[in-house]
MIZAKOL-748316 format. One record per residue (C-alpha): x, y, z. Coordinates in steps of 0.25 Angstrom, whole numbers, plus 2048, in hexadecimal, padded with zeros to 3 digits. Each point is the difference from the previous one (the first is absolute). Layout:
N
+-----+-----+-----+
!  xx !  yy !  zz !
+-----+-----+-----+
!   X !   Y !   Z !
...
+-----+-----+-----+
//
This chain:
369
+-----+-----+-----+
!  xx !  yy !  zz !
+-----+-----+-----+
! 78E ! 4A9 ! 214 !
! 80D ! 806 ! 804 !
! 80C ! 7FE ! 7F7 !
! 80E ! 800 ! 805 !
! 80D ! 801 ! 7F9 !
! 80A ! 7F6 ! 806 !
! 80F ! 801 ! 7FE !
! 807 ! 7F2 ! 802 !
! 810 ! 801 ! 801 !
! 804 ! 7F1 ! 801 !
! 80B ! 7F9 ! 7F8 !
! 7F8 ! 7F3 ! 7FF !
! 7F5 ! 7FF ! 7F5 !
! 7F9 ! 7F5 ! 807 !
! 7FD ! 80A ! 80C !
! 7FA ! 809 ! 7F5 !
! 7F6 ! 7F5 ! 7FC !
! 7FD ! 7FC ! 80E !
! 7FD ! 80F ! 804 !
! 7F7 ! 802 ! 7F4 !
! 7F8 ! 7F3 ! 803 !
! 7FE ! 805 ! 80F !
! 7FC ! 80E ! 7FC !
! 7F7 ! 7FA ! 7F5 !
! 7F8 ! 7F8 ! 80B !
! 7FC ! 80D ! 807 !
! 7F2 ! 804 ! 7FC !
! 7FF ! 80D ! 808 !
! 80A ! 808 ! 7F7 !
! 808 ! 7FE ! 7F3 !
! 80F ! 801 ! 7FF !
! 80A ! 804 ! 7F5 !
! 80D ! 7FA ! 802 !
! 80D ! 805 ! 7FA !
! 80D ! 7F8 ! 802 !
! 80E ! 804 ! 801 !
! 80B ! 7F5 ! 802 !
! 80C ! 809 ! 804 !
! 804 ! 80A ! 80B !
! 803 ! 80B ! 7F6 !
! 7F3 ! 7FE ! 7F8 !
! 7F8 ! 7FF ! 80D !
! 806 ! 80D ! 805 !
! 7FD ! 807 ! 7F3 !
! 7F2 ! 7FC ! 800 !
! 7FE ! 804 ! 80F !
! 806 ! 80E ! 7FC !
! 7F4 ! 802 ! 7F6 !
! 7F6 ! 7FF ! 80B !
! 7F5 ! 7FA ! 7F7 !
! 7FC ! 7F4 ! 809 !
! 7F7 ! 7FF ! 80C !
! 809 ! 7F6 ! 807 !
! 80D ! 7F8 ! 7FF !
! 803 ! 7F2 ! 803 !
! 80F ! 7FE ! 802 !
! 808 ! 7F3 ! 801 !
! 80C ! 7FF ! 809 !
! 809 ! 7F9 ! 7F6 !
! 803 ! 809 ! 7F4 !
! 80D ! 7FA ! 7FA !
! 80D ! 807 ! 806 !
! 7F7 ! 80A ! 808 !
! 7F4 ! 7FE ! 809 !
! 7F3 ! 806 ! 802 !
! 805 ! 806 ! 80D !
! 80A ! 808 ! 7F7 !
! 7F5 ! 805 ! 7F7 !
! 7F8 ! 804 ! 80D !
! 80B ! 808 ! 805 !
! 802 ! 807 ! 7F2 !
! 7F1 ! 803 ! 7FF !
! 801 ! 806 ! 80E !
! 80C ! 808 ! 7FC !
! 7F9 ! 805 ! 7F4 !
! 7F3 ! 804 ! 808 !
! 7F7 ! 7F6 ! 7F9 !
! 7F4 ! 800 ! 809 !
! 7FA ! 7F3 ! 7FA !
! 7F9 ! 7F4 ! 807 !
! 80A ! 7F5 ! 7FE !
! 7FD ! 7F1 ! 805 !
! 80C ! 7F8 ! 802 !
! 800 ! 7F2 ! 7FB !
! 809 ! 7F4 ! 805 !
! 801 ! 7F1 ! 7FF !
! 803 ! 7FF ! 80F !
! 7FA ! 805 ! 80D !
! 80B ! 808 ! 806 !
! 7FD ! 809 ! 80C !
! 80D ! 808 ! 7FE !
! 7FD ! 802 ! 7F1 !
! 7F2 ! 804 ! 803 !
! 805 ! 80A ! 80A !
! 80B ! 806 ! 7F6 !
! 7F5 ! 801 ! 7F5 !
! 7F7 ! 808 ! 809 !
! 80B ! 809 ! 805 !
! 804 ! 803 ! 7F1 !
! 7F1 ! 804 ! 7FD !
! 7F9 ! 7F3 ! 7FC !
! 7F1 ! 801 ! 803 !
! 7FF ! 7F1 ! 802 !
! 808 ! 7F3 ! 7FF !
! 7FA ! 7F3 ! 7FA !
! 806 ! 7F2 ! 7FF !
! 7FE ! 7FA ! 7F2 !
! 7FC ! 7F2 ! 803 !
! 7F5 ! 805 ! 80A !
! 7FA ! 80A ! 7F6 !
! 7F1 ! 7FE ! 7FE !
! 7F7 ! 809 ! 7F8 !
! 7F9 ! 806 ! 80C !
! 80D ! 803 ! 807 !
! 806 ! 807 ! 7F4 !
! 7F3 ! 808 ! 7FD !
! 800 ! 805 ! 80F !
! 80F ! 803 ! 800 !
! 7FE ! 808 ! 7F3 !
! 7F4 ! 807 ! 805 !
! 806 ! 804 ! 80E !
! 80D ! 804 ! 7FA !
! 7F9 ! 80A ! 7F6 !
! 7F7 ! 805 ! 80B !
! 80D ! 802 ! 809 !
! 807 ! 808 ! 7F5 !
! 7F4 ! 809 ! 7FE !
! 7FF ! 802 ! 80F !
! 80F ! 803 ! 801 !
! 7FF ! 80A ! 7F5 !
! 7F4 ! 807 ! 806 !
! 808 ! 801 ! 80E !
! 80C ! 806 ! 7F8 !
! 7F7 ! 80A ! 7FA !
! 7F9 ! 804 ! 80D !
! 80E ! 801 ! 807 !
! 805 ! 809 ! 7F4 !
! 7F4 ! 809 ! 802 !
! 802 ! 801 ! 80F !
! 80F ! 804 ! 7FE !
! 7FC ! 80A ! 7F5 !
! 7F6 ! 806 ! 809 !
! 80A ! 801 ! 80B !
! 80B ! 806 ! 7F6 !
! 7F6 ! 80A ! 7FB !
! 7FC ! 804 ! 80E !
! 80F ! 803 ! 803 !
! 801 ! 807 ! 7F3 !
! 7F5 ! 809 ! 804 !
! 806 ! 804 ! 80D !
! 80E ! 802 ! 7F9 !
! 7FA ! 808 ! 7F5 !
! 7F7 ! 809 ! 809 !
! 80D ! 803 ! 809 !
! 808 ! 803 ! 7F3 !
! 7F5 ! 809 ! 7FA !
! 800 ! 808 ! 80D !
! 80E ! 800 ! 804 !
! 807 ! 803 ! 7F2 !
! 7F4 ! 806 ! 7F8 !
! 802 ! 80E ! 805 !
! 80F ! 800 ! 800 !
! 800 ! 7FB ! 7F2 !
! 7F7 ! 80A ! 7FB !
! 809 ! 80B ! 806 !
! 80C ! 7FA ! 7FA !
! 7F9 ! 7FF ! 7F2 !
! 7FC ! 80F ! 801 !
! 80D ! 805 ! 804 !
! 807 ! 7F7 ! 7F5 !
! 7F6 ! 806 ! 7F5 !
! 803 ! 80E ! 805 !
! 80F ! 7FE ! 800 !
! 7FF ! 7FA ! 7F2 !
! 7F9 ! 80D ! 7FB !
! 80A ! 809 ! 807 !
! 80C ! 7F8 ! 7F9 !
! 7FD ! 806 ! 7F2 !
! 80D ! 7FF ! 7F8 !
! 805 ! 7F5 ! 809 !
! 7FC ! 7F3 ! 7F9 !
! 807 ! 7F6 ! 809 !
! 7F9 ! 806 ! 80C !
! 7F3 ! 800 ! 7F9 !
! 802 ! 7F1 ! 7FC !
! 803 ! 7FD ! 80F !
! 7F3 ! 806 ! 805 !
! 7F8 ! 7F9 ! 7F5 !
! 806 ! 7F3 ! 805 !
! 7FC ! 804 ! 80F !
! 7F2 ! 803 ! 7FB !
! 7FF ! 7F3 ! 7F8 !
! 805 ! 7F7 ! 80C !
! 7F7 ! 807 ! 80A !
! 7F4 ! 7FD ! 7F6 !
! 805 ! 7F2 ! 800 !
! 7FF ! 7FF ! 80F !
! 7F3 ! 806 ! 801 !
! 7FB ! 7F6 ! 7F5 !
! 805 ! 7F5 ! 808 !
! 7F9 ! 805 ! 80D !
! 7F3 ! 802 ! 7F8 !
! 801 ! 7F1 ! 7FB !
! 802 ! 7FB ! 80E !
! 7F3 ! 807 ! 804 !
! 7F8 ! 7FC ! 7F4 !
! 805 ! 7F1 ! 802 !
! 7FC ! 800 ! 80F !
! 7F3 ! 806 ! 7FD !
! 7F5 ! 7F5 ! 801 !
! 7F2 ! 7FF ! 7FB !
! 7FA ! 805 ! 7F3 !
! 802 ! 80D ! 7FA !
! 7F5 ! 80B ! 802 !
! 805 ! 808 ! 7F4 !
! 7FE ! 7F8 ! 7F4 !
! 7F9 ! 806 ! 7F4 !
! 7FD ! 7FD ! 7F2 !
! 80E ! 800 ! 7F9 !
! 803 ! 800 ! 7F1 !
! 80A ! 7F4 ! 7FF !
! 805 ! 804 ! 7F2 !
! 803 ! 80F ! 805 !
! 808 ! 7FB ! 80C !
! 808 ! 7F6 ! 7F8 !
! 803 ! 80B ! 7F5 !
! 804 ! 80A ! 80B !
! 80A ! 7F5 ! 805 !
! 805 ! 7FD ! 7F2 !
! 803 ! 80F ! 7FD !
! 809 ! 7FF ! 80C !
! 807 ! 7F3 ! 7FD !
! 800 ! 801 ! 7F0 !
! 80E ! 805 ! 800 !
! 805 ! 7F5 ! 80A !
! 7FA ! 7F5 ! 7F7 !
! 806 ! 807 ! 7F3 !
! 80E ! 802 ! 807 !
! 800 ! 7F1 ! 804 !
! 7FB ! 7FB ! 7F3 !
! 7F4 ! 7FA ! 805 !
! 7F3 ! 7FF ! 7F8 !
! 7F3 ! 803 ! 807 !
! 7F3 ! 7FB ! 7FC !
! 7F2 ! 802 ! 806 !
! 7F2 ! 7FB ! 7FD !
! 7F5 ! 808 ! 807 !
! 7F3 ! 806 ! 7FD !
! 7FF ! 80F ! 801 !
! 7F4 ! 801 ! 808 !
! 804 ! 7F5 ! 80B !
! 7FD ! 805 ! 80E !
! 803 ! 7FB ! 80E !
! 7FE ! 803 ! 80E !
! 80D ! 805 ! 806 !
! 809 ! 80C ! 803 !
! 807 ! 807 ! 7F5 !
! 80D ! 803 ! 807 !
! 802 ! 7F3 ! 807 !
! 7FC ! 7F8 ! 7F4 !
! 80B ! 808 ! 7F8 !
! 80A ! 7FC ! 80B !
! 7FC ! 7F1 ! 7FE !
! 802 ! 801 ! 7F1 !
! 80D ! 807 ! 802 !
! 805 ! 7F5 ! 80A !
! 7FD ! 7F5 ! 7F6 !
! 805 ! 806 ! 7F4 !
! 80D ! 804 ! 806 !
! 802 ! 7F2 ! 805 !
! 7FD ! 7FB ! 7F2 !
! 80B ! 809 ! 7FB !
! 80A ! 7FB ! 80B !
! 7FC ! 7F1 ! 7FD !
! 804 ! 802 ! 7F1 !
! 80D ! 807 ! 804 !
! 803 ! 7F4 ! 808 !
! 7FC ! 7F7 ! 7F4 !
! 80A ! 807 ! 7F7 !
! 80B ! 7FF ! 80A !
! 7FD ! 7F1 ! 800 !
! 802 ! 800 ! 7F1 !
! 7F2 ! 802 ! 7FA !
! 803 ! 80D ! 7FA !
! 7F5 ! 801 ! 7F4 !
! 7F1 ! 802 ! 7FE !
! 7FC ! 804 ! 80E !
! 7F2 ! 806 ! 802 !
! 7F6 ! 803 ! 80B !
! 7F1 ! 7FD ! 7FD !
! 7F5 ! 806 ! 807 !
! 7F2 ! 7FA ! 7FD !
! 7F3 ! 803 ! 806 !
! 7F4 ! 7F7 ! 800 !
! 7F2 ! 805 ! 805 !
! 7F7 ! 7F7 ! 808 !
! 7F2 ! 802 ! 805 !
! 804 ! 805 ! 80E !
! 80F ! 802 ! 7FF !
! 80C ! 803 ! 7F6 !
! 80C ! 7F8 ! 7FF !
! 80D ! 806 ! 7FC !
! 80C ! 7F7 ! 7FD !
! 80E ! 806 ! 7FF !
! 80A ! 7F6 ! 7F9 !
! 80F ! 802 ! 7FE !
! 80A ! 7F8 ! 7F9 !
! 80A ! 801 ! 80C !
! 808 ! 7F7 ! 808 !
! 7F4 ! 7F9 ! 807 !
! 7FE ! 7FE ! 80F !
! 803 ! 7F3 ! 807 !
! 7F5 ! 7F8 ! 807 !
! 806 ! 803 ! 80E !
! 801 ! 80F ! 7FD !
! 7F2 ! 800 ! 7FB !
! 7FB ! 7FC ! 80D !
! 808 ! 80C ! 807 !
! 7FD ! 80A ! 7F5 !
! 7F5 ! 808 ! 807 !
! 806 ! 800 ! 80E !
! 805 ! 80D ! 806 !
! 80F ! 803 ! 7FE !
! 802 ! 7F3 ! 7F7 !
! 808 ! 804 ! 7F4 !
! 809 ! 7F9 ! 7F6 !
! 807 ! 80C ! 7FC !
! 80E ! 804 ! 805 !
! 802 ! 807 ! 80D !
! 7FC ! 80F ! 7FF !
! 7F8 ! 7FE ! 7F3 !
! 7F3 ! 7FC ! 805 !
! 7F8 ! 802 ! 80D !
! 7F8 ! 7F3 ! 7FF !
! 7F3 ! 808 ! 802 !
! 7FC ! 802 ! 7F2 !
! 7F8 ! 7F4 ! 7FD !
! 7FB ! 7FF ! 80F !
! 7FA ! 80E ! 7FF !
! 7FA ! 7FD ! 7F2 !
! 7F9 ! 7F4 ! 806 !
! 7FB ! 808 ! 80C !
! 7FB ! 80B ! 7F7 !
! 7F9 ! 7F6 ! 7F6 !
! 7FA ! 7F8 ! 80C !
! 7FA ! 80D ! 806 !
! 7F7 ! 802 ! 7F4 !
! 7FC ! 7F1 ! 801 !
! 809 ! 7FB ! 7F5 !
! 80C ! 7F7 ! 800 !
! 80E ! 7FE ! 7F9 !
! 806 ! 7F2 ! 7FC !
! 80C ! 7FC ! 7F9 !
! 805 ! 7F5 ! 7F6 !
! 80E ! 7FE ! 7FC !
! 80A ! 7F7 ! 7F9 !
! 80F ! 802 ! 802 !
! 806 ! 804 ! 7F2 !
! 7F3 ! 803 ! 7FA !
! 7F9 ! 80B ! 808 !
! 7F5 ! 804 ! 809 !
! 7F2 ! 805 ! 800 !
! 7F9 ! 808 ! 80B !
! 7F1 ! 7FF ! 800 !
! 7F8 ! 80B ! 807 !
! 7F1 ! 7FD ! 802 !
! 7F9 ! 80E ! 802 !
! 7F1 ! 803 ! 804 !
! 7F8 ! 807 ! 7F6 !
+-----+-----+-----+
//
C-alpha cells in the first residue's frame, strides 16, 4: 500500500477533520496529514519539501492561498499544490492554475474518490514535469558542450602555437635579464598567464569530450590525495584551516592520476574559498576541511566536507553547469566543477553535493574500483 504525506494549509480546523475523514475512507493508499493554519507557517512547511502533496485553502487570514502560490512560484518550489475553496469560481480556478496549482477543488463537492484521484494525478503530473525538466536540461547541456567543443578546438588550433612561441620567448628573455629583477618578474608573470590560458583551453577540450575514458588504470587513492596535500598544505596552514582525512592506505580505484588530482585540487580550493567567505560573514573560528573515504564492494566513496559559507539551493542546481560561478568577476572561470564532473563521469563515477547556508558543504564522489 502506498503512503503519502499530505500538507494541509487551512485556517479552519473543521476542514482538517473533514479532510482526514475523507482520506481515511480511501483503502488503496494511506495518508499522513500535517496541518498548518497560517500563511507564514504554511510557507515554512512548504520550504522544507518533506511532503508529497499540499492542499491549500483560499482563505488564510489577511492573505490568501493565491498569495502563497505566488510566493512558492517565486521561490521555485516545484511541488504539487491542490487549491481548495468554498465556492466554484471559474476566474479563481483560472488564477490558481496560472500561479502553479495542479488542481482546483470545491470543498462542499469533495468526496473520497475525487480527492484520491486529484492527489494521485497531481503527484504524477509533478513527477512528469520534473522528468521533462531534467530531459530539457540534458539536451541544453549537450548543445552547450557541442558548442564548447567547436570553440575549444578552434582556440587550441588558433592560439596554441602562438602561445607556445610567446611562452618560449618570455622564458628566454627572463634568463637573459640576469641582474634585472623587475624584468625577470615581468617575464614570470607572462609565463604564468600563458599557462593559465593553456589550462583554460585544455579544460574546455576535456569538458567537451564525450564518452568514457580509455586511459583508466589502477590508482592509489591515498597517494594521489597525499600528493595534492603536499601542494596545498601551506595554503591550509596559512589560512588557519584544519585538515582531517580518513582513508585506508591500500585503497585503489580505476581512474587517471593526473585528472584525479585536478578534481581534488578543484574541490579543496573551493572549500578554502568557501571558508574565507564564511569568515567574511563573521564565522572566524574553528574551520576545517574533512576528507573521508568509504570502500564498497564495487566503488569507493570520497566525501570532502567544509565549514564554509554554504551554497543556496538555487545555486546548487546550477553548480555543475559550464561557466556558472558565484565568485567575483575575474576570480573564476566557472569551469572547475563542470570539468571535474565530466572527468569523473568519464570513469563511470559521479559527483553530488549537499549544502546548508551558514554551516558548510559536502561534495561526494563515487569512483569505480
